[in-house]
N, C-alpha and C positions, 0 to 999 in steps of 0.2 A: 746727854743723848738718852732718849727713851729706851727702856727695857723692852724686850720681846714681849708682846701681849697677844691677846685673843683677837684684836683688831688687825693684825698684820695680815695683809693680803686681802682683806675684805673691801669691796667696792665702797667708795664714799657716796652717801646720798647727795644728790644736787643741792639740797638746802644747806648741807654742811659746806660744800664747796662755795656757795654764795657767801657764807659767813667767814670764809677763809680759815675753816677749821683745821688745826695741825696739832697732833699730839706732842707735847713737849716733855712730859715726864709722867710716870705712873708708879704707884705701889699697889698692884692689883691685891695683894693679900690683906692690905689695909683699906681697900675700897677707895682709894684716892686717885685722882688724875689732875694734871695740869695741862690745860689746853690754850693755844693762842689762836686768837681770832683777828681778822682784819676789818675793823669798822670802816666802811667805805663812805665817801662824801655822799654818795646816793642814798645812804641811810639816815641823812640828816633831816631834822625838822625845820620850819622856817626861822628859827633861832640859831640854827648852825650846830645843834647837838644831836647825837645820835638818838633817834626815836626809840621810845622805850620798848616797843614790841620787838625790835631787833635785839635789844639787850636781853629781854626775857627769852628769846629764841636761844641766845648764847648761854644763858643760865641753864636752860633745859637740855641743851646740847653738851653740857659739862656733867650734869647729874646722871643722865642715862648711861653714858659710857663708863662712869665710875662703877655703876652696878654690873654692867656687861662684863668689865674685866674682873671685878670681884667674883662674879659666878664663873670665871674662866671661859666666857663666851656662851654659857648655856641659857642664859635668860635675857630677854628684852624686857623694857620697862614702859609701857604706856603710861603716861602721867593721868592720874585720877584728878589731882588737884595741885596747884602750885601758887604759893603766896610769894610775891615780889615786893621788895623795898628798893626804891630808887634813892640812893644817898648822896650822889654828886653827878653833875652833868659830865657826859661823855663825848669826847671829841673824835673826829676820824683819826684813825691810826691803830696800832696794835692794842689789843685788849686781852688780858689774860683771865682765863677762868680756872677756878679750883673746884672740883666736885669731890663730895664725900658721902660714903654709905654711912648713915647714922645708925640704922638698924635694918636687917633683912629677915622677914619671917618666911613662912611658906607660901603665901600668895601676895604679900604686900611689903614693899620697902619704903623706908623713910629716908629721904635724901636731903642734902644741902649743898649750896654752891654760892660762890661770890666771884665778882669781876673786879679787876683792878686795872688801873692804867700802867704806863711805864714808870711813873714816879711811885707807884704802890698805893695810890689813892683808891680806896674802896668806892666803886661806883654804884654797885647793886649787889644785893643778897637775895637768896631764894631758899625757900624750903618746899619740899614736894612729898606727896605720897604717890606711889606707883605700883601698878599691878605687875606681878612677875609672871611672864609668859615664857613657855619654852621657846628658845631660839629656833629650833628645828621647825617649828610650826609658823614661824614667821617668815621663813625664807622660801622661795620657789626655785625651781631648776634653772640652769643657765639661760634656757630658751624663754624663760619668763612666763610660760603658760603651763607648765607641768604642775604636778602635785606638790605639795610642801616637801622639802627635802632636807637633807643634812647640811649643816653648817660647814660650807666648804669654800676654799678659795675660788673666786670667780663667780660665786652664786649671785643672782640677781635678787634684789629686794623688790618686794611688791607691796605698795601702799604704805607710805609713811604717815603716821598719825601726827607726828610733829618732827621736827629736825633731829635726827639722831635716835629716835625711838621708833622702831619699826613694828608694825603688826600686820596679820594677813588680812586681805581684803576678800570679800566674796566675789 
C-alpha cells in the first residue's frame, strides 16, 4: 500500500487516466516511485505490440511524479530532453514503471525510469533532464480561469506539456 504523498487528492490528468496510471509505492525522500499502467489493446501497432510512443509517455509519467514527490509537491518538471531505449516488446496488460530522481539542482533535475512487465522483463528505460518549475505557478483556480494559485486539493490543472508534467499556459 502506498504511503501518503503530495499527490493525494490532486486531480489526475486525462492522459494519466488514458494510460491507467496508478501509484503503487513511493519513497518520496529517496525520489523513487513505482507506478502501474494498463497497456491497452488500442495502444498496439500492427505487430500486436505496444507502440513505442505510449511506452515513452509511461516512462515520462513515471519520472515527473518521482521529482514532484521528492520536492514534496513544490515542483513540476517540464521535460527538456528524454532518451528512450526500447529493450523488449511490450504486450497489452499491466506495465510497471519505476522512476528515480538521480540529481536535482536549483533549476534542472536529472531523472531516470524503467518499465517492466509482470514477469519482471525490462521493456524500456529512459533518462531525462527536466526544468524545475514552482508548482504554484503551474496550477490555476478551481474554476480553471483564475490566476495561478496554491497547490490545493481540487485545483484544476491548465496545460499539460506531457502526461504527468504540468505547466502554465498563456
